[in-house]
PDBQT receptor file of N, H, CA, C and O in Angstrom, charges set to zero:
ATOM      1  N   MET A   1       2.028   2.316  12.668  1.00  0.00    +0.000 N 
ATOM      2  CA  MET A   1       2.134   3.161  13.177  1.00  0.00    +0.000 C 
ATOM      3  C   MET A   1       3.722   3.432  12.336  1.00  0.00    +0.000 C 
ATOM      4  O   MET A   1       4.309   2.630  11.610  1.00  0.00    +0.000 OA
ATOM      5  N   ASN A   2       3.965   4.229  12.555  1.00  0.00    +0.000 N 
ATOM      6  H   ASN A   2       3.488   4.881  13.145  1.00  0.00    +0.000 HD
ATOM      7  CA  ASN A   2       5.162   5.085  11.259  1.00  0.00    +0.000 C 
ATOM      8  C   ASN A   2       6.349   5.357  12.041  1.00  0.00    +0.000 C 
ATOM      9  O   ASN A   2       6.425   6.147  12.982  1.00  0.00    +0.000 OA
ATOM     10  N   ILE A   3       7.737   4.259  11.325  1.00  0.00    +0.000 N 
ATOM     11  H   ILE A   3       7.676   3.617  10.561  1.00  0.00    +0.000 HD
ATOM     12  CA  ILE A   3       9.009   4.804  12.024  1.00  0.00    +0.000 C 
ATOM     13  C   ILE A   3       9.299   4.992  10.525  1.00  0.00    +0.000 C 
ATOM     14  O   ILE A   3       8.604   4.709   9.549  1.00  0.00    +0.000 OA
ATOM     15  N   THR A   4      10.779   5.667  10.635  1.00  0.00    +0.000 N 
ATOM     16  H   THR A   4      11.343   5.897  11.428  1.00  0.00    +0.000 HD
ATOM     17  CA  THR A   4      11.637   5.807   9.862  1.00  0.00    +0.000 C 
ATOM     18  C   THR A   4      13.025   4.530   9.784  1.00  0.00    +0.000 C 
ATOM     19  O   THR A   4      13.911   4.237  10.587  1.00  0.00    +0.000 OA
ATOM     20  N   VAL A   5      12.652   4.002   8.383  1.00  0.00    +0.000 N 
ATOM     21  H   VAL A   5      11.932   4.240   7.731  1.00  0.00    +0.000 HD
ATOM     22  CA  VAL A   5      13.752   2.832   8.291  1.00  0.00    +0.000 C 
ATOM     23  C   VAL A   5      14.807   3.396   7.288  1.00  0.00    +0.000 C 
ATOM     24  O   VAL A   5      14.461   3.482   6.109  1.00  0.00    +0.000 OA
ATOM     25  N   ASN A   6      15.724   3.681   7.551  1.00  0.00    +0.000 N 
ATOM     26  H   ASN A   6      16.005   3.611   8.508  1.00  0.00    +0.000 HD
ATOM     27  CA  ASN A   6      16.721   4.099   6.507  1.00  0.00    +0.000 C 
ATOM     28  C   ASN A   6      16.718   4.941   5.745  1.00  0.00    +0.000 C 
ATOM     29  O   ASN A   6      17.072   4.832   4.571  1.00  0.00    +0.000 OA
ATOM     30  N   GLY A   7      16.136   6.366   6.528  1.00  0.00    +0.000 N 
ATOM     31  H   GLY A   7      15.849   6.454   7.482  1.00  0.00    +0.000 HD
ATOM     32  CA  GLY A   7      15.755   7.903   6.097  1.00  0.00    +0.000 C 
ATOM     33  C   GLY A   7      14.393   7.841   5.121  1.00  0.00    +0.000 C 
ATOM     34  O   GLY A   7      13.932   8.715   4.388  1.00  0.00    +0.000 OA
ATOM     35  N   GLU A   8      13.928   6.489   5.384  1.00  0.00    +0.000 N 
ATOM     36  H   GLU A   8      14.303   5.779   5.980  1.00  0.00    +0.000 HD
ATOM     37  CA  GLU A   8      12.552   6.550   4.494  1.00  0.00    +0.000 C 
ATOM     38  C   GLU A   8      11.197   6.017   5.309  1.00  0.00    +0.000 C 
ATOM     39  O   GLU A   8      11.100   4.835   5.636  1.00  0.00    +0.000 OA
ATOM     40  N   VAL A   9      10.510   6.668   5.506  1.00  0.00    +0.000 N 
ATOM     41  H   VAL A   9      10.589   7.629   5.240  1.00  0.00    +0.000 HD
ATOM     42  CA  VAL A   9       8.931   6.782   6.236  1.00  0.00    +0.000 C 
ATOM     43  C   VAL A   9       8.379   4.935   5.998  1.00  0.00    +0.000 C 
ATOM     44  O   VAL A   9       8.400   4.463   4.862  1.00  0.00    +0.000 OA
ATOM     45  N   THR A  10       8.059   4.332   6.847  1.00  0.00    +0.000 N 
ATOM     46  H   THR A  10       8.043   4.715   7.770  1.00  0.00    +0.000 HD
ATOM     47  CA  THR A  10       7.730   2.450   7.344  1.00  0.00    +0.000 C 
ATOM     48  C   THR A  10       6.239   2.741   8.186  1.00  0.00    +0.000 C 
ATOM     49  O   THR A  10       6.009   3.393   9.205  1.00  0.00    +0.000 OA
ATOM     50  N   HIS A  11       5.449   2.037   7.375  1.00  0.00    +0.000 N 
ATOM     51  H   HIS A  11       5.636   1.508   6.548  1.00  0.00    +0.000 HD
ATOM     52  CA  HIS A  11       4.141   1.780   8.247  1.00  0.00    +0.000 C 
ATOM     53  C   HIS A  11       4.937   0.159   8.718  1.00  0.00    +0.000 C 
ATOM     54  O   HIS A  11       5.409  -0.757   8.044  1.00  0.00    +0.000 OA
ATOM     55  N   VAL A  12       4.859   0.280   9.489  1.00  0.00    +0.000 N 
ATOM     56  H   VAL A  12       4.476   1.024  10.037  1.00  0.00    +0.000 HD
ATOM     57  CA  VAL A  12       4.742  -0.941  10.429  1.00  0.00    +0.000 C 
ATOM     58  C   VAL A  12       3.352  -1.682  11.364  1.00  0.00    +0.000 C 
ATOM     59  O   VAL A  12       2.523  -0.846  11.722  1.00  0.00    +0.000 OA
ATOM     60  N   PRO A  13       3.146  -2.690  11.645  1.00  0.00    +0.000 N 
ATOM     61  CA  PRO A  13       2.028  -2.602  12.834  1.00  0.00    +0.000 C 
ATOM     62  C   PRO A  13       2.491  -2.327  14.320  1.00  0.00    +0.000 C 
ATOM     63  O   PRO A  13       3.687  -2.226  14.594  1.00  0.00    +0.000 OA
ATOM     64  N   ASP A  14       1.756  -2.241  15.016  1.00  0.00    +0.000 N 
ATOM     65  H   ASP A  14       0.785  -2.323  14.793  1.00  0.00    +0.000 HD
ATOM     66  CA  ASP A  14       1.612  -1.475  16.766  1.00  0.00    +0.000 C 
ATOM     67  C   ASP A  14       2.514  -2.846  17.389  1.00  0.00    +0.000 C 
ATOM     68  O   ASP A  14       2.459  -3.981  16.915  1.00  0.00    +0.000 OA
ATOM     69  N   ASN A  15       3.055  -2.566  18.159  1.00  0.00    +0.000 N 
ATOM     70  H   ASN A  15       3.100  -1.644  18.544  1.00  0.00    +0.000 HD
ATOM     71  CA  ASN A  15       4.063  -3.404  18.800  1.00  0.00    +0.000 C 
ATOM     72  C   ASN A  15       4.899  -4.270  17.850  1.00  0.00    +0.000 C 
ATOM     73  O   ASN A  15       4.986  -5.457  18.166  1.00  0.00    +0.000 OA
ATOM     74  N   CYS A  16       5.460  -3.913  16.860  1.00  0.00    +0.000 N 
ATOM     75  H   CYS A  16       5.390  -2.949  16.603  1.00  0.00    +0.000 HD
ATOM     76  CA  CYS A  16       5.757  -4.527  15.984  1.00  0.00    +0.000 C 
ATOM     77  C   CYS A  16       7.704  -4.849  16.684  1.00  0.00    +0.000 C 
ATOM     78  O   CYS A  16       8.073  -3.967  17.460  1.00  0.00    +0.000 OA
ATOM     79  N   SER A  17       8.502  -5.715  16.470  1.00  0.00    +0.000 N 
ATOM     80  H   SER A  17       8.203  -6.431  15.839  1.00  0.00    +0.000 HD
ATOM     81  CA  SER A  17       9.539  -5.938  16.991  1.00  0.00    +0.000 C 
ATOM     82  C   SER A  17      10.522  -5.680  15.882  1.00  0.00    +0.000 C 
ATOM     83  O   SER A  17      10.181  -5.354  14.745  1.00  0.00    +0.000 OA
ATOM     84  N   VAL A  18      11.574  -5.819  16.222  1.00  0.00    +0.000 N 
ATOM     85  H   VAL A  18      11.851  -6.084  17.145  1.00  0.00    +0.000 HD
ATOM     86  CA  VAL A  18      12.730  -5.656  15.419  1.00  0.00    +0.000 C 
ATOM     87  C   VAL A  18      12.792  -6.882  14.459  1.00  0.00    +0.000 C 
ATOM     88  O   VAL A  18      13.425  -6.755  13.411  1.00  0.00    +0.000 OA
ATOM     89  N   ASP A  19      12.358  -7.710  14.662  1.00  0.00    +0.000 N 
ATOM     90  H   ASP A  19      11.844  -7.813  15.514  1.00  0.00    +0.000 HD
ATOM     91  CA  ASP A  19      12.197  -9.332  14.292  1.00  0.00    +0.000 C 
ATOM     92  C   ASP A  19      11.107  -9.012  13.365  1.00  0.00    +0.000 C 
ATOM     93  O   ASP A  19      11.462  -9.037  12.187  1.00  0.00    +0.000 OA
ATOM     94  N   GLU A  20       9.961  -8.738  13.558  1.00  0.00    +0.000 N 
ATOM     95  H   GLU A  20       9.673  -8.717  14.516  1.00  0.00    +0.000 HD
ATOM     96  CA  GLU A  20       8.640  -8.823  12.574  1.00  0.00    +0.000 C 
ATOM     97  C   GLU A  20       9.631  -7.631  11.203  1.00  0.00    +0.000 C 
ATOM     98  O   GLU A  20       9.419  -7.459  10.003  1.00  0.00    +0.000 OA
ATOM     99  N   LEU A  21      10.544  -7.126  12.016  1.00  0.00    +0.000 N 
ATOM    100  H   LEU A  21      10.716  -7.265  12.992  1.00  0.00    +0.000 HD
ATOM    101  CA  LEU A  21      10.223  -5.517  11.133  1.00  0.00    +0.000 C 
ATOM    102  C   LEU A  21      11.222  -6.159   9.912  1.00  0.00    +0.000 C 
ATOM    103  O   LEU A  21      10.885  -6.081   8.731  1.00  0.00    +0.000 OA
ATOM    104  N   ILE A  22      12.527  -6.821  10.353  1.00  0.00    +0.000 N 
ATOM    105  H   ILE A  22      12.801  -6.885  11.312  1.00  0.00    +0.000 HD
ATOM    106  CA  ILE A  22      12.986  -7.767   9.206  1.00  0.00    +0.000 C 
ATOM    107  C   ILE A  22      12.779  -8.534   8.109  1.00  0.00    +0.000 C 
ATOM    108  O   ILE A  22      13.296  -8.633   6.996  1.00  0.00    +0.000 OA
ATOM    109  N   GLU A  23      11.706  -9.164   8.823  1.00  0.00    +0.000 N 
ATOM    110  H   GLU A  23      11.285  -9.084   9.727  1.00  0.00    +0.000 HD
ATOM    111  CA  GLU A  23      10.720 -10.048   8.566  1.00  0.00    +0.000 C 
ATOM    112  C   GLU A  23      10.184  -9.137   7.137  1.00  0.00    +0.000 C 
ATOM    113  O   GLU A  23      10.506  -9.645   6.063  1.00  0.00    +0.000 OA
ATOM    114  N   GLN A  24       9.788  -8.485   7.111  1.00  0.00    +0.000 N 
ATOM    115  H   GLN A  24       9.526  -8.072   7.983  1.00  0.00    +0.000 HD
ATOM    116  CA  GLN A  24       8.242  -7.623   6.701  1.00  0.00    +0.000 C 
ATOM    117  C   GLN A  24       9.296  -6.641   5.745  1.00  0.00    +0.000 C 
ATOM    118  O   GLN A  24       8.755  -5.586   5.414  1.00  0.00    +0.000 OA
ATOM    119  N   LEU A  25      10.773  -6.823   5.227  1.00  0.00    +0.000 N 
ATOM    120  H   LEU A  25      11.212  -7.680   5.497  1.00  0.00    +0.000 HD
ATOM    121  CA  LEU A  25      11.810  -5.663   4.950  1.00  0.00    +0.000 C 
ATOM    122  C   LEU A  25      12.365  -6.815   4.196  1.00  0.00    +0.000 C 
ATOM    123  O   LEU A  25      13.404  -6.530   3.601  1.00  0.00    +0.000 OA
ATOM    124  N   CYS A  26      11.900  -8.202   4.041  1.00  0.00    +0.000 N 
ATOM    125  H   CYS A  26      11.056  -8.433   4.525  1.00  0.00    +0.000 HD
ATOM    126  CA  CYS A  26      12.627  -9.237   3.164  1.00  0.00    +0.000 C 
ATOM    127  C   CYS A  26      13.987  -9.742   3.595  1.00  0.00    +0.000 C 
ATOM    128  O   CYS A  26      14.487 -10.707   3.016  1.00  0.00    +0.000 OA
ATOM    129  N   LEU A  27      14.654  -9.078   4.667  1.00  0.00    +0.000 N 
ATOM    130  H   LEU A  27      14.248  -8.294   5.137  1.00  0.00    +0.000 HD
ATOM    131  CA  LEU A  27      15.665  -9.484   5.197  1.00  0.00    +0.000 C 
ATOM    132  C   LEU A  27      16.294 -10.596   6.157  1.00  0.00    +0.000 C 
ATOM    133  O   LEU A  27      17.309 -10.550   6.853  1.00  0.00    +0.000 OA
ATOM    134  N   SER A  28      15.255 -11.720   5.940  1.00  0.00    +0.000 N 
ATOM    135  H   SER A  28      14.431 -11.758   5.375  1.00  0.00    +0.000 HD
ATOM    136  CA  SER A  28      15.306 -12.580   7.134  1.00  0.00    +0.000 C 
ATOM    137  C   SER A  28      16.407 -13.323   6.565  1.00  0.00    +0.000 C 
ATOM    138  O   SER A  28      16.714 -13.354   5.373  1.00  0.00    +0.000 OA
ATOM    139  N   GLY A  29      17.151 -14.107   7.826  1.00  0.00    +0.000 N 
ATOM    140  H   GLY A  29      16.902 -14.082   8.794  1.00  0.00    +0.000 HD
ATOM    141  CA  GLY A  29      18.607 -14.743   7.108  1.00  0.00    +0.000 C 
ATOM    142  C   GLY A  29      19.569 -13.930   7.123  1.00  0.00    +0.000 C 
ATOM    143  O   GLY A  29      20.484 -14.504   7.715  1.00  0.00    +0.000 OA
ATOM    144  N   ARG A  30      19.921 -12.821   6.782  1.00  0.00    +0.000 N 
ATOM    145  H   ARG A  30      19.178 -12.355   6.302  1.00  0.00    +0.000 HD
ATOM    146  CA  ARG A  30      21.014 -12.503   6.351  1.00  0.00    +0.000 C 
ATOM    147  C   ARG A  30      21.504 -11.691   7.684  1.00  0.00    +0.000 C 
ATOM    148  O   ARG A  30      20.939 -11.312   8.711  1.00  0.00    +0.000 OA
ATOM    149  N   ARG A  31      22.798 -11.611   7.177  1.00  0.00    +0.000 N 
ATOM    150  H   ARG A  31      23.257 -11.919   6.344  1.00  0.00    +0.000 HD
ATOM    151  CA  ARG A  31      23.751 -11.012   8.572  1.00  0.00    +0.000 C 
ATOM    152  C   ARG A  31      24.076  -9.440   8.811  1.00  0.00    +0.000 C 
ATOM    153  O   ARG A  31      24.968  -8.787   8.270  1.00  0.00    +0.000 OA
ATOM    154  N   LEU A  32      23.061  -8.974   9.823  1.00  0.00    +0.000 N 
ATOM    155  H   LEU A  32      22.336  -9.503  10.263  1.00  0.00    +0.000 HD
ATOM    156  CA  LEU A  32      22.385  -7.894   9.771  1.00  0.00    +0.000 C 
ATOM    157  C   LEU A  32      23.085  -6.977  10.691  1.00  0.00    +0.000 C 
ATOM    158  O   LEU A  32      23.764  -7.443  11.606  1.00  0.00    +0.000 OA
ATOM    159  N   ALA A  33      22.944  -5.448  10.476  1.00  0.00    +0.000 N 
ATOM    160  H   ALA A  33      22.392  -5.069   9.733  1.00  0.00    +0.000 HD
ATOM    161  CA  ALA A  33      23.186  -4.776  12.045  1.00  0.00    +0.000 C 
ATOM    162  C   ALA A  33      21.849  -3.922  11.860  1.00  0.00    +0.000 C 
ATOM    163  O   ALA A  33      21.313  -3.539  10.820  1.00  0.00    +0.000 OA
ATOM    164  N   VAL A  34      21.454  -3.734  13.283  1.00  0.00    +0.000 N 
ATOM    165  H   VAL A  34      21.890  -4.046  14.128  1.00  0.00    +0.000 HD
ATOM    166  CA  VAL A  34      20.401  -3.161  13.521  1.00  0.00    +0.000 C 
ATOM    167  C   VAL A  34      20.521  -2.071  14.648  1.00  0.00    +0.000 C 
ATOM    168  O   VAL A  34      21.166  -2.249  15.682  1.00  0.00    +0.000 OA
ATOM    169  N   GLU A  35      19.777  -0.832  14.312  1.00  0.00    +0.000 N 
ATOM    170  H   GLU A  35      19.253  -0.687  13.472  1.00  0.00    +0.000 HD
ATOM    171  CA  GLU A  35      20.006   0.137  15.547  1.00  0.00    +0.000 C 
ATOM    172  C   GLU A  35      18.720   0.949  15.164  1.00  0.00    +0.000 C 
ATOM    173  O   GLU A  35      18.275   1.289  14.068  1.00  0.00    +0.000 OA
ATOM    174  N   VAL A  36      18.229   1.165  16.596  1.00  0.00    +0.000 N 
ATOM    175  H   VAL A  36      18.591   0.890  17.486  1.00  0.00    +0.000 HD
ATOM    176  CA  VAL A  36      17.468   1.817  16.962  1.00  0.00    +0.000 C 
ATOM    177  C   VAL A  36      17.339   3.364  17.776  1.00  0.00    +0.000 C 
ATOM    178  O   VAL A  36      17.577   3.422  18.982  1.00  0.00    +0.000 OA
ATOM    179  N   ASN A  37      17.075   4.180  17.257  1.00  0.00    +0.000 N 
ATOM    180  H   ASN A  37      16.882   4.134  16.277  1.00  0.00    +0.000 HD
ATOM    181  CA  ASN A  37      17.671   5.601  17.822  1.00  0.00    +0.000 C 
ATOM    182  C   ASN A  37      18.823   5.771  18.372  1.00  0.00    +0.000 C 
ATOM    183  O   ASN A  37      18.929   6.144  19.540  1.00  0.00    +0.000 OA
ATOM    184  N   GLN A  38      20.062   5.462  17.431  1.00  0.00    +0.000 N 
ATOM    185  H   GLN A  38      19.977   5.158  16.482  1.00  0.00    +0.000 HD
ATOM    186  CA  GLN A  38      21.485   5.641  18.024  1.00  0.00    +0.000 C 
ATOM    187  C   GLN A  38      21.589   3.969  18.759  1.00  0.00    +0.000 C 
ATOM    188  O   GLN A  38      22.555   3.214  18.644  1.00  0.00    +0.000 OA
ATOM    189  N   ASP A  39      20.834   3.803  19.206  1.00  0.00    +0.000 N 
ATOM    190  H   ASP A  39      20.049   4.416  19.300  1.00  0.00    +0.000 HD
ATOM    191  CA  ASP A  39      21.529   2.157  20.038  1.00  0.00    +0.000 C 
ATOM    192  C   ASP A  39      21.075   0.994  18.904  1.00  0.00    +0.000 C 
ATOM    193  O   ASP A  39      20.067   0.829  18.217  1.00  0.00    +0.000 OA
ATOM    194  N   ILE A  40      22.221   0.349  19.052  1.00  0.00    +0.000 N 
ATOM    195  H   ILE A  40      23.040   0.483  19.610  1.00  0.00    +0.000 HD
ATOM    196  CA  ILE A  40      22.522  -0.842  18.563  1.00  0.00    +0.000 C 
ATOM    197  C   ILE A  40      21.762  -2.012  19.540  1.00  0.00    +0.000 C 
ATOM    198  O   ILE A  40      21.792  -2.233  20.751  1.00  0.00    +0.000 OA
ATOM    199  N   VAL A  41      21.054  -2.654  18.372  1.00  0.00    +0.000 N 
ATOM    200  H   VAL A  41      21.029  -2.474  17.388  1.00  0.00    +0.000 HD
ATOM    201  CA  VAL A  41      19.977  -3.587  18.857  1.00  0.00    +0.000 C 
ATOM    202  C   VAL A  41      20.846  -5.268  18.589  1.00  0.00    +0.000 C 
ATOM    203  O   VAL A  41      21.039  -5.711  17.457  1.00  0.00    +0.000 OA
ATOM    204  N   PRO A  42      21.194  -5.865  19.632  1.00  0.00    +0.000 N 
ATOM    205  CA  PRO A  42      21.897  -7.103  19.482  1.00  0.00    +0.000 C 
ATOM    206  C   PRO A  42      20.602  -8.676  19.038  1.00  0.00    +0.000 C 
ATOM    207  O   PRO A  42      19.481  -9.049  19.382  1.00  0.00    +0.000 OA
ATOM    208  N   ARG A  43      21.518  -9.040  18.265  1.00  0.00    +0.000 N 
ATOM    209  H   ARG A  43      22.429  -8.736  17.985  1.00  0.00    +0.000 HD
ATOM    210  CA  ARG A  43      20.289 -10.284  17.225  1.00  0.00    +0.000 C 
ATOM    211  C   ARG A  43      19.630 -10.780  18.646  1.00  0.00    +0.000 C 
ATOM    212  O   ARG A  43      18.401 -10.847  18.661  1.00  0.00    +0.000 OA
ATOM    213  N   SER A  44      20.260 -11.091  19.697  1.00  0.00    +0.000 N 
ATOM    214  H   SER A  44      21.258 -11.036  19.684  1.00  0.00    +0.000 HD
ATOM    215  CA  SER A  44      19.683 -11.701  20.856  1.00  0.00    +0.000 C 
ATOM    216  C   SER A  44      18.546 -10.979  21.362  1.00  0.00    +0.000 C 
ATOM    217  O   SER A  44      17.561 -11.437  21.940  1.00  0.00    +0.000 OA
ATOM    218  N   ARG A  45      18.816  -9.785  21.064  1.00  0.00    +0.000 N 
ATOM    219  H   ARG A  45      19.616  -9.413  20.594  1.00  0.00    +0.000 HD
ATOM    220  CA  ARG A  45      16.973  -8.994  21.707  1.00  0.00    +0.000 C 
ATOM    221  C   ARG A  45      15.872  -8.230  20.203  1.00  0.00    +0.000 C 
ATOM    222  O   ARG A  45      14.979  -7.383  20.187  1.00  0.00    +0.000 OA
ATOM    223  N   HIS A  46      16.647  -9.209  18.942  1.00  0.00    +0.000 N 
ATOM    224  H   HIS A  46      17.372  -9.898  18.954  1.00  0.00    +0.000 HD
ATOM    225  CA  HIS A  46      15.639  -8.566  17.704  1.00  0.00    +0.000 C 
ATOM    226  C   HIS A  46      13.667  -9.069  18.273  1.00  0.00    +0.000 C 
ATOM    227  O   HIS A  46      12.580  -8.551  18.013  1.00  0.00    +0.000 OA
ATOM    228  N   GLN A  47      14.058 -10.216  19.058  1.00  0.00    +0.000 N 
ATOM    229  H   GLN A  47      14.941 -10.636  19.269  1.00  0.00    +0.000 HD
ATOM    230  CA  GLN A  47      12.526 -10.740  19.261  1.00  0.00    +0.000 C 
ATOM    231  C   GLN A  47      11.839 -10.058  20.139  1.00  0.00    +0.000 C 
ATOM    232  O   GLN A  47      10.613  -9.965  20.199  1.00  0.00    +0.000 OA
ATOM    233  N   SER A  48      12.753  -9.500  20.935  1.00  0.00    +0.000 N 
ATOM    234  H   SER A  48      13.749  -9.576  20.886  1.00  0.00    +0.000 HD
ATOM    235  CA  SER A  48      11.864  -8.967  22.135  1.00  0.00    +0.000 C 
ATOM    236  C   SER A  48      12.179  -7.213  22.075  1.00  0.00    +0.000 C 
ATOM    237  O   SER A  48      11.489  -6.670  22.938  1.00  0.00    +0.000 OA
ATOM    238  N   GLN A  49      12.812  -6.460  21.493  1.00  0.00    +0.000 N 
ATOM    239  H   GLN A  49      13.372  -6.901  20.791  1.00  0.00    +0.000 HD
ATOM    240  CA  GLN A  49      12.613  -5.347  21.292  1.00  0.00    +0.000 C 
ATOM    241  C   GLN A  49      11.676  -4.616  20.673  1.00  0.00    +0.000 C 
ATOM    242  O   GLN A  49      11.676  -4.610  19.442  1.00  0.00    +0.000 OA
ATOM    243  N   ARG A  50      11.148  -4.207  21.067  1.00  0.00    +0.000 N 
ATOM    244  H   ARG A  50      11.148  -4.212  22.067  1.00  0.00    +0.000 HD
ATOM    245  CA  ARG A  50       9.362  -3.318  20.348  1.00  0.00    +0.000 C 
ATOM    246  C   ARG A  50       9.840  -2.094  20.026  1.00  0.00    +0.000 C 
ATOM    247  O   ARG A  50      10.537  -1.269  20.616  1.00  0.00    +0.000 OA
ATOM    248  N   LEU A  51       9.186  -2.163  18.697  1.00  0.00    +0.000 N 
ATOM    249  H   LEU A  51       8.619  -2.834  18.218  1.00  0.00    +0.000 HD
ATOM    250  CA  LEU A  51       9.209  -0.198  18.139  1.00  0.00    +0.000 C 
ATOM    251  C   LEU A  51       8.072   0.202  18.669  1.00  0.00    +0.000 C 
ATOM    252  O   LEU A  51       7.152  -0.260  19.343  1.00  0.00    +0.000 OA
ATOM    253  N   ALA A  52       8.599   1.829  17.856  1.00  0.00    +0.000 N 
ATOM    254  H   ALA A  52       9.347   2.205  17.308  1.00  0.00    +0.000 HD
ATOM    255  CA  ALA A  52       7.082   2.907  18.884  1.00  0.00    +0.000 C 
ATOM    256  C   ALA A  52       7.113   3.595  18.102  1.00  0.00    +0.000 C 
ATOM    257  O   ALA A  52       8.038   3.646  17.291  1.00  0.00    +0.000 OA
ATOM    258  N   GLU A  53       5.848   4.540  18.096  1.00  0.00    +0.000 N 
ATOM    259  H   GLU A  53       5.096   4.499  18.754  1.00  0.00    +0.000 HD
ATOM    260  CA  GLU A  53       5.900   5.461  16.982  1.00  0.00    +0.000 C 
ATOM    261  C   GLU A  53       7.152   6.451  16.961  1.00  0.00    +0.000 C 
ATOM    262  O   GLU A  53       7.693   7.003  17.919  1.00  0.00    +0.000 OA
ATOM    263  N   GLY A  54       7.418   6.513  15.803  1.00  0.00    +0.000 N 
ATOM    264  H   GLY A  54       6.978   6.065  15.024  1.00  0.00    +0.000 HD
ATOM    265  CA  GLY A  54       8.621   7.825  15.374  1.00  0.00    +0.000 C 
ATOM    266  C   GLY A  54       9.706   7.338  15.541  1.00  0.00    +0.000 C 
ATOM    267  O   GLY A  54      10.686   8.021  15.242  1.00  0.00    +0.000 OA
ATOM    268  N   ASP A  55       9.923   5.764  16.165  1.00  0.00    +0.000 N 
ATOM    269  H   ASP A  55       9.128   5.209  16.408  1.00  0.00    +0.000 HD
ATOM    270  CA  ASP A  55      11.708   5.711  15.938  1.00  0.00    +0.000 C 
ATOM    271  C   ASP A  55      12.223   5.204  14.815  1.00  0.00    +0.000 C 
ATOM    272  O   ASP A  55      11.722   4.431  13.998  1.00  0.00    +0.000 OA
ATOM    273  N   VAL A  56      13.473   5.812  14.859  1.00  0.00    +0.000 N 
ATOM    274  H   VAL A  56      13.880   6.440  15.522  1.00  0.00    +0.000 HD
ATOM    275  CA  VAL A  56      14.300   5.576  13.420  1.00  0.00    +0.000 C 
ATOM    276  C   VAL A  56      15.305   4.671  13.634  1.00  0.00    +0.000 C 
ATOM    277  O   VAL A  56      16.127   4.649  14.550  1.00  0.00    +0.000 OA
ATOM    278  N   VAL A  57      15.157   3.865  12.631  1.00  0.00    +0.000 N 
ATOM    279  H   VAL A  57      14.490   3.883  11.887  1.00  0.00    +0.000 HD
ATOM    280  CA  VAL A  57      15.809   2.741  12.359  1.00  0.00    +0.000 C 
ATOM    281  C   VAL A  57      17.048   2.180  11.446  1.00  0.00    +0.000 C 
ATOM    282  O   VAL A  57      16.867   2.024  10.239  1.00  0.00    +0.000 OA
ATOM    283  N   GLU A  58      17.956   1.964  11.879  1.00  0.00    +0.000 N 
ATOM    284  H   GLU A  58      18.104   2.091  12.860  1.00  0.00    +0.000 HD
ATOM    285  CA  GLU A  58      19.011   1.703  10.604  1.00  0.00    +0.000 C 
ATOM    286  C   GLU A  58      19.030   0.189  10.217  1.00  0.00    +0.000 C 
ATOM    287  O   GLU A  58      19.002  -0.575  11.182  1.00  0.00    +0.000 OA
ATOM    288  N   VAL A  59      19.071  -0.352   9.035  1.00  0.00    +0.000 N 
ATOM    289  H   VAL A  59      19.093   0.268   8.252  1.00  0.00    +0.000 HD
ATOM    290  CA  VAL A  59      19.520  -2.053   8.882  1.00  0.00    +0.000 C 
ATOM    291  C   VAL A  59      21.017  -1.771   8.006  1.00  0.00    +0.000 C 
ATOM    292  O   VAL A  59      21.055  -0.896   7.141  1.00  0.00    +0.000 OA
ATOM    293  N   VAL A  60      21.996  -2.453   8.276  1.00  0.00    +0.000 N 
ATOM    294  H   VAL A  60      21.965  -3.164   8.979  1.00  0.00    +0.000 HD
ATOM    295  CA  VAL A  60      22.842  -2.558   7.381  1.00  0.00    +0.000 C 
ATOM    296  C   VAL A  60      22.985  -4.259   7.411  1.00  0.00    +0.000 C 
ATOM    297  O   VAL A  60      22.936  -5.069   8.337  1.00  0.00    +0.000 OA
ATOM    298  N   HIS A  61      23.166  -4.384   6.090  1.00  0.00    +0.000 N 
ATOM    299  H   HIS A  61      23.206  -3.727   5.338  1.00  0.00    +0.000 HD
ATOM    300  CA  HIS A  61      23.697  -6.028   5.875  1.00  0.00    +0.000 C 
ATOM    301  C   HIS A  61      24.651  -5.978   5.401  1.00  0.00    +0.000 C 
ATOM    302  O   HIS A  61      24.902  -5.228   4.457  1.00  0.00    +0.000 OA
ATOM    303  N   ALA A  62      25.700  -7.013   6.093  1.00  0.00    +0.000 N 
ATOM    304  H   ALA A  62      25.496  -7.622   6.859  1.00  0.00    +0.000 HD
ATOM    305  CA  ALA A  62      26.995  -7.161   5.642  1.00  0.00    +0.000 C 
ATOM    306  C   ALA A  62      26.793  -7.701   4.178  1.00  0.00    +0.000 C 
ATOM    307  O   ALA A  62      25.751  -8.253   3.825  1.00  0.00    +0.000 OA
ATOM    308  N   ILE A  63      27.915  -7.490   3.327  1.00  0.00    +0.000 N 
ATOM    309  H   ILE A  63      28.761  -7.042   3.615  1.00  0.00    +0.000 HD
ATOM    310  CA  ILE A  63      28.150  -7.784   1.991  1.00  0.00    +0.000 C 
ATOM    311  C   ILE A  63      30.129  -8.794   2.099  1.00  0.00    +0.000 C 
ATOM    312  O   ILE A  63      31.244  -8.372   2.404  1.00  0.00    +0.000 OA
ATOM    313  N   GLY A  64      29.687  -9.972   1.729  1.00  0.00    +0.000 N 
ATOM    314  H   GLY A  64      28.781 -10.314   1.481  1.00  0.00    +0.000 HD
ATOM    315  CA  GLY A  64      31.321 -10.708   1.519  1.00  0.00    +0.000 C 
ATOM    316  C   GLY A  64      31.304 -10.418   0.211  1.00  0.00    +0.000 C 
ATOM    317  O   GLY A  64      30.455 -10.390  -0.680  1.00  0.00    +0.000 OA
ATOM    318  N   GLY A  65      32.793 -10.149   0.348  1.00  0.00    +0.000 N 
ATOM    319  H   GLY A  65      33.482 -10.172   1.072  1.00  0.00    +0.000 HD
ATOM    320  CA  GLY A  65      33.683  -9.767  -1.036  1.00  0.00    +0.000 C 
ATOM    321  C   GLY A  65      35.041  -9.724  -0.299  1.00  0.00    +0.000 C 
ATOM    322  O   GLY A  65      35.315  -9.825   0.897  1.00  0.00    +0.000 OA
ATOM    323  N   GLY A  66      35.986  -9.498  -1.666  1.00  0.00    +0.000 N 
ATOM    324  H   GLY A  66      35.763  -9.416  -2.637  1.00  0.00    +0.000 HD
ATOM    325  CA  GLY A  66      37.339  -9.585  -1.588  1.00  0.00    +0.000 C 
ATOM    326  C   GLY A  66      38.255  -8.564  -2.600  1.00  0.00    +0.000 C 
ATOM    327  O   GLY A  66      39.485  -8.605  -2.567  1.00  0.00    +0.000 OA
TER     328      GLY A  66
């Protein structure tokens, strides 16, 4: 199925979870904020939150510094 991730159409498997998407994007283990269709998805729901055809996902990762 196709979803939009950070403005780009991305193909993911059917019934893909947010956690699986993060893994596919090679972002596992990073501090992230994920939004699906303008709703923030808490880390505690990344594994259970399933994506659907046409979803719009924004993934932002924190960068430390000073």
